C-alpha positions in Angstrom: -8.8 -3.9 10.0 -7.6 -1.3 7.4 -5.2 -2.3 4.9 -2.8 0.2 2.9 -1.5 -1.5 -0.6 1.3 0.1 -1.4 2.5 0.3 -5.2 4.6 3.1 -6.6 4.3 5.2 -3.5 7.0 3.5 -1.2 7.4 6.3 1.5 5.8 7.3 4.9 5.8 10.6 4.4 3.4 12.6 2.2 1.4 9.0 1.5 -2.2 10.2 1.5 -3.7 6.6 1.2 -1.2 5.6 4.5 -2.1 8.9 6.1 -6.1 8.6 6.0 -5.8 4.7 6.7 -3.9 5.7 9.9 -6.4 8.1 11.2 -8.4 6.9 14.1 -7.5 3.7 16.3 -8.8 0.8 13.9 -5.6 -1.5 13.4 -3.6 -0.8 10.1 -1.8 -3.5 8.1 0.0 -2.8 4.7 0.6 -4.9 1.4 3.0 -5.1 -1.5 2.4 -7.3 -4.3 5.4 -8.8 -6.2 3.9 -9.5 -9.7 7.3 -11.0 -11.5 5.8 -12.4 -14.9 4.0 -8.8 -15.0 6.9 -6.8 -14.5 8.5 -8.6 -17.4 5.6 -8.2 -19.6 6.0 -4.6 -19.0 9.7 -4.6 -19.7 10.7 -3.5 -16.2 14.5 -3.3 -15.9 15.9 -5.9 -13.6 17.8 -2.9 -11.7 14.5 -1.1 -11.2 13.1 -4.4 -9.6 15.9 -4.8 -7.7 15.9 -0.9 -6.5 12.1 -1.2 -5.7 12.4 -4.3 -3.7 15.4 -3.0 -1.6 12.9 -0.2 -0.8 10.4 -2.4 0.1 12.8 -3.7 2.6 13.3 -0.7 4.1 9.8 0.1 4.1 9.0 -2.9 5.8 11.3 -2.4 8.4 9.9 1.3 8.9 6.5 0.1 8.9 7.1 -2.6 11.7 8.9 0.1 13.6 5.6 1.6 13.9 3.8 -1.6 14.8 2.4 -1.7 11.2 2.8 -5.0 9.5 3.6 -5.2 5.9 2.5 -8.6 4.3 4.1 -9.5 1.1 2.1 -11.6 -1.9 3.7 -12.8 -4.7 1.3 -13.3 -7.9 2.4 -13.9 -11.7 0.1 -11.5 -13.2 -2.4 -8.8 -12.6 -5.2 -11.0 -13.3 -4.8 -12.9 -10.0 -4.4 -10.0 -7.8 -8.4 -9.5 -7.1 -8.8 -13.2 -6.1 -5.4 -13.3 -3.9 -6.2 -9.8 -2.1 -9.8 -10.7 -1.5 -8.5 -13.9 0.2 -6.1 -11.6 2.4 -9.0 -9.4 3.3 -11.3 -12.5 4.5 -7.8 -14.0 6.4 -6.9 -10.6 8.1 -10.5 -9.1 8.6 -9.7 -6.2 6.5 -13.0 -4.0 6.0 -11.3 -0.7 4.5 -8.8 -1.0 1.5 -6.6 2.2 0.9 -4.2 2.9 -1.9 -3.1 5.6 -3.9 -4.6 5.7 -7.8 -2.3 4.0 -10.4 -2.4 5.8 -13.7 -1.4 3.1 -16.3 -4.3 1.3 -18.1 -3.5 -2.2 -16.9 -3.2 -0.7 -13.5 -6.2 0.9 -13.6 -8.2 -2.2 -14.9 -6.5 -4.3 -12.1 -7.8 -1.6 -9.7 -11.4 -1.7 -10.8 -11.6 -5.5 -10.8 -10.0 -5.5 -6.9 -13.1 -2.9 -6.4 -15.4 -5.1 -7.7 -14.1 -8.3 -5.9 -14.0 -6.7 -2.8 -17.2 -5.2 -2.9 -18.7 -8.7 -2.5 -17.1 -9.1 0.6 -18.3 -5.5 1.6 -14.6 -4.0 2.0 -14.8 -0.6 0.9 -11.9 0.7 -1.5 -10.4 4.3 -0.8 -8.4 5.7 -3.6 -6.1 8.8 -3.3 -3.9 10.9 -5.5 -0.3 10.2 -4.5 1.6 10.8 -7.8 0.9 14.0 -8.8 1.1 17.5 -7.2 -2.4 18.5 -8.8 -4.9 15.2 -9.7 -5.1 14.3 -13.2 -8.2 16.0 -14.8 -7.9 19.0 -12.6 -6.0 21.0 -15.3 -8.1 21.3 -18.2 -8.7 23.8 -21.2 -11.8 25.9 -20.8 -13.7 23.7 -22.7 -12.7 20.9 -20.4 -10.1 19.0 -22.3 -6.8 18.0 -22.0 -4.1 20.4 -23.0 -2.1 18.9 -26.2 1.0 21.6 -25.8 2.9 21.8 -22.9 3.2 25.6 -22.3 -0.6 26.4 -21.8 -0.5 23.3 -19.5 2.1 24.7 -17.4 0.8 28.3 -17.3 -2.7 26.6 -16.2 -1.1 24.2 -13.7 0.5 27.0 -12.0 -2.5 28.9 -11.8 -4.5 26.2 -10.3 -1.6 25.3 -7.8 -2.0 29.1 -6.4 -5.8 28.6 -6.2 -5.4 25.3 -4.6 -2.6 25.0 -2.7 -1.3 21.5 -1.7 -0.6 19.5 1.7 2.2 17.6 2.7 0.9 14.5 4.8 3.1 14.0 7.5 4.4 10.2 8.5 2.2 8.5 10.8 3.0 8.0 14.4 3.5 4.9 15.9 0.1 2.7 16.3 1.7 -0.1 18.7 4.7 -2.0 20.0 7.4 -2.7 17.3 7.1 -5.7 15.2 9.6 -8.1 13.7 10.6 -8.0 10.0 12.2 -10.5 8.0 14.1 -9.2 5.5 13.8 -9.8 1.9 17.0 -11.5 1.4 16.0 -14.2 3.7 12.6 -15.3 1.9 13.5 -17.9 -0.7 10.4 -17.6 -2.7 11.4 -13.8 -3.4 14.9 -14.9 -4.8 13.2 -17.5 -6.6 11.1 -15.2 -8.3 13.5 -12.5 -9.0 16.9 -13.7 -8.6 19.6 -12.3 -6.4 18.4 -9.0 -4.7 21.8 -7.4 -5.0 21.4 -3.3 -4.9 23.6 -1.1 -6.8 25.8 1.1 -4.6 25.3 4.1 -6.9 21.3 3.9 -5.8 20.9 3.6 -2.2 17.3 3.5 -1.1 15.6 5.4 1.6 13.5 8.2 2.1 16.5 10.0 4.2 18.6 9.3 0.9 16.0 11.1 -1.4 15.5 14.0 0.8 19.5 14.2 1.0 19.8 14.5 -2.8 17.1 16.7 -3.0 18.5 19.1 -0.5 22.1 18.9 -1.6 20.6 19.8 -5.4 18.7 22.7 -3.8 21.8 24.2 -2.0 24.5 23.8 -4.5 22.7 23.4 -8.2 19.0 24.6 -8.4 20.2 28.1 -9.0 22.4 27.3 -11.8 20.2 24.5 -13.3 19.1 26.3 -16.5 22.8 26.8 -17.4 24.1 23.3 -16.4 21.3 20.8 -16.5 22.4 19.7 -20.5 25.7 18.9 -19.7 26.4 15.2 -18.9 29.9 15.9 -17.5 28.5 18.1 -14.6 26.8 17.2 -11.6 24.0 19.8 -12.4 20.6 17.7 -12.1 18.9 16.5 -8.8 19.1 12.6 -10.2 16.1 12.2 -8.1 14.3 10.3 -10.7 14.9 6.9 -9.6 12.9 7.7 -6.1 10.0 10.0 -7.7 9.6 6.8 -10.2 9.0 4.6 -7.1 7.5 6.8 -4.9 10.4 7.4 -2.3 9.7 10.7 -2.4 6.8 12.7 -3.8 6.4 15.5 -6.2 4.6 17.5 -3.7 7.9 17.3 -1.1 10.2 18.4 -4.2 7.7 21.7 -4.6 7.4 22.2 -1.2 11.2 22.0 -0.5 11.9 24.4 -3.5 9.4 26.9 -2.2 11.3 26.7 1.0 14.8 27.2 -0.3 13.9 30.2 -2.4 11.2 32.0 -0.1 8.6 32.0 -3.0 7.2 29.4 -5.7 8.9 30.7 -9.1 6.1 31.7 -11.7 8.3 32.2 -14.6 11.5 31.9 -16.4 13.0 35.0 -15.0 12.8 33.7 -11.5 15.4 31.5 -10.1 14.4 27.9 -9.8 11.6 28.1 -12.3 13.5 25.7 -14.9 13.6 23.0 -12.5 9.9 23.5 -11.2 9.2 23.5 -15.0 10.7 19.8 -15.3 8.3 18.6 -12.6 5.3 20.5 -14.6 6.5 18.2 -17.2 6.4 15.0 -15.4 2.9 16.2 -14.5 1.8 17.0 -17.7 2.8 13.6 -19.1 1.2 11.9 -16.3 -1.8 13.6 -16.8 -1.8 12.6 -20.4 -1.7 8.8 -19.7 -4.7 9.0 -17.4 -7.0 11.2 -19.9 -5.8 9.5 -23.0 -5.6 6.0 -22.3 -4.1 4.6 -25.7 -1.0 6.1 -24.8 -0.6 3.0 -22.5 -1.5 0.6 -25.6 1.5 1.5 -27.7 -0.5 4.0 -29.8 0.9 7.4 -31.0 -0.8 10.6 -29.3 -1.2 11.9 -33.1 -3.1 8.9 -34.7 -2.1 10.0 -38.3 1.4 9.3 -37.4 0.6 5.3 -37.0 1.0 5.2 -40.9 4.5 6.6 -40.9 6.9 4.1 -42.4 9.2 3.2 -39.7 11.9 0.6 -40.1 12.5 -2.4 -37.8 15.8 -3.2 -38.9 17.2 -5.6 -36.2 20.8 -5.1 -37.1 20.6 -1.1 -36.7 18.8 -1.4 -33.8 21.4 -3.6 -31.9 23.9 -1.3 -32.9 22.0 1.6 -31.1 21.8 -0.4 -28.1 24.8 -1.5 -28.0 26.7 1.7 -28.6 28.2 1.0 -32.0 26.9 4.0 -34.2 29.8 5.8 -34.9 28.5 8.8 -33.4 30.5 9.2 -30.3 27.7 11.2 -28.0 25.2 8.7 -28.8 27.5 5.6 -28.2 28.6 7.1 -24.9 25.0 7.6 -23.8 24.2 4.1 -24.7 26.8 2.5 -23.1 26.3 4.7 -20.0 22.9 3.5 -19.8 24.0 -0.2 -20.0 26.2 0.0 -17.5 24.5 2.2 -14.9 20.8 2.2 -15.6 20.4 5.8 -16.0 20.7 8.4 -18.5 21.2 12.0 -18.6 17.7 13.9 -20.0 19.8 15.4 -22.7 21.3 12.6 -23.8 18.0 10.7 -23.8 16.8 13.1 -26.3 19.8 12.9 -28.4 19.7 9.0 -28.8 16.0 8.9 -29.2 16.5 11.5 -31.8 19.3 9.6 -33.4 17.1 5.9 -33.5 13.8 7.7 -35.1 15.4 10.6 -37.1 18.5 9.1 -38.4 17.6 5.3 -38.3 13.9 6.2 -38.5 13.4 3.3 -36.2 10.1 2.9 -34.6 9.9 4.7 -31.3 8.3 1.9 -29.5 11.7 -0.2 -29.9 13.3 2.5 -28.2 10.9 3.0 -25.5 10.7 -0.6 -24.6 14.7 -0.6 -24.6 14.8 2.2 -22.4 12.2 0.6 -20.0 14.2 -2.9 -19.9 17.4 -0.9 -19.0 16.3 2.1 -16.5 16.3 2.3 -12.8 13.7 5.2 -13.4 11.6 3.6 -15.8 8.1 5.2 -15.7 5.5 4.8 -18.5 4.3 8.1 -18.4 7.6 10.1 -18.6 9.3 7.5 -20.8 6.7 7.1 -23.3 6.0 11.1 -23.4 9.6 11.6 -24.0 9.7 9.3 -26.9 6.8 10.5 -28.6 8.1 14.1 -28.3 11.4 12.8 -29.7 9.6 11.1 -32.5 7.3 13.5 -33.6 4.2 11.5 -32.9 3.4 13.0 -29.7 2.1 15.8 -27.8 4.0 19.1 -28.1 5.9 17.5 -31.0 7.6 19.5 -33.9 8.8 17.0 -36.4 10.4 19.0 -39.0 12.4 21.0 -36.5 13.4 18.4 -33.7 15.7 16.6 -35.6 19.1 16.6 -33.5 22.6 16.6 -35.3 24.3 14.1 -33.0 27.7 15.7 -33.9 26.9 19.3 -32.8 25.0 17.8 -29.9 28.0 16.4 -28.3 30.1 19.6 -29.6 27.6 21.9 -27.7 26.9 19.8 -24.7 30.1 17.7 -23.9 32.6 20.2 -25.8 35.8 18.5 -24.3 34.5 14.9 -24.7 34.8 14.4 -21.0 31.7 12.3 -21.2 32.3 10.6 -24.3 36.0 9.6 -23.1 34.5 8.3 -20.1 32.2 5.8 -21.7 33.6 5.1 -25.2 37.1 3.5 -24.1 38.4 3.3 -27.7 38.3 7.0 -27.7 40.2 7.6 -24.2 43.3 9.1 -25.5 41.8 10.9 -28.5 42.6 15.2 -28.5 39.2 17.1 -27.5 39.6 18.5 -31.1 38.8 15.2 -32.8 36.7 13.7 -30.0 33.3 14.1 -31.7 34.4 13.4 -35.2 37.1 10.8 -34.5 37.5 8.8 -37.8 40.1 10.9 -39.8 42.5 11.0 -36.6 41.7 7.2 -36.1 42.6 6.9 -39.7 46.2 8.5 -39.4 46.9 6.3 -36.5 46.2 3.3 -38.5 43.4 2.5 -35.8 40.0 0.7 -36.7 38.9 0.0 -33.0 35.9 2.6 -33.3 33.0 2.2 -35.7 32.3 4.2 -39.0 29.1 6.4 -38.9 26.3 4.4 -39.2 24.5 6.7 -41.5 25.1 10.2 -42.8 23.2 12.7 -40.9 22.1 15.2 -43.4 20.7 12.7 -45.9 19.0 10.9 -42.6 17.5 14.4 -41.8 16.0 15.0 -45.1 14.4 11.4 -45.3 13.0 12.2 -41.9 11.5 15.1 -42.8 10.0 13.4 -46.0 8.3 10.9 -44.0 6.4 13.4 -41.8 5.5 15.4 -45.2 4.1 12.1 -46.7 1.6 12.3 -44.3 0.1 15.4 -45.3 -0.5 14.3 -48.8 
């Protein structure tokens, strides 16, 4: 018996572990492990837990239709996984385990422990690259080191992809008679562990849904992506991040679909489609970094010297940021959107991260954890990379220049205040001319229902720059 262990790769198509396990005639079973306590320790958002489990339910039905049974096991933490998995292998007569590699340090340690435990039972483990187009460690400098700046990594990544190409693995064909599948909602132990398994209708699961979104984006928006991607009131992005984070669609599928849509693989900014491809390469960059620099999974900055920065831990200021009460409309709209929907536009992520770290001078780790606790697309590599980029502690960081002015950012990327008025209901009736600096207009109306700015941005900006200059002394 072969066993396929699903993790953040909840799909049939382009799943290397599943494809290799289904080679040959030997029986195949599948596994997903639910670790509620570990998920909470990793700050996994409840909306993301429900999204993933809804996809597990969908995957279980699809596998059952192919004659493959999906086993569900519950543990509290990763420490229990080796023993529980070894027991399942004994019960089912498993001789080979197939899985796609994890990139986070706790998950890697878990997998090493699993390999050791199964080796005692003479169960061989086979690990594959299922999370990146090019495997971590493939794109290195001439001296064999990981790139620390994105642009040369992007060039090297494109060159390596041209040299190697890539393969999209087909979904497996049926391996026997269809099997029954008991929905997760009917399993009491799942509800006891995670609560009611309600799914947000804004985020339907399924590989077909992910492909539908991808195809709509490629047909309607990819050619204008470079001009529209920064405007949150415009549907200018793919909104695929939750599906990529859960592995419902693979980055290889995205690159292949882009290439098919254009008839070529773009190589530079001068070519349509390159800006979106470059965003996929950013995703690869952060994932490669996480594997090659394990301390990034341990709450440590990419630039070690920045650990000495005198960050604030002010709980009241942090709470105001979390709740969207900063007095800066674009920041507050973004945070309220996150708290309601579990998602935030990428430009807004940069704006609110800059505000927390450069205006409030609060430690980026607090913001990183808060995002993970709310985001449906919470992904350690992308989230950590983005926060350290904004905070000036990470790869490709520019601490002296990357201090966003929240007012001018709002004026530039939400010029009429459409996004702001959607989420900051206190400002729903304010004229566009005042929406980014509403306080004088509110005073004239005798209103005090929107908070005053927490800080003076000009003063806070100088303080942020001084923090980084102090490291040079």
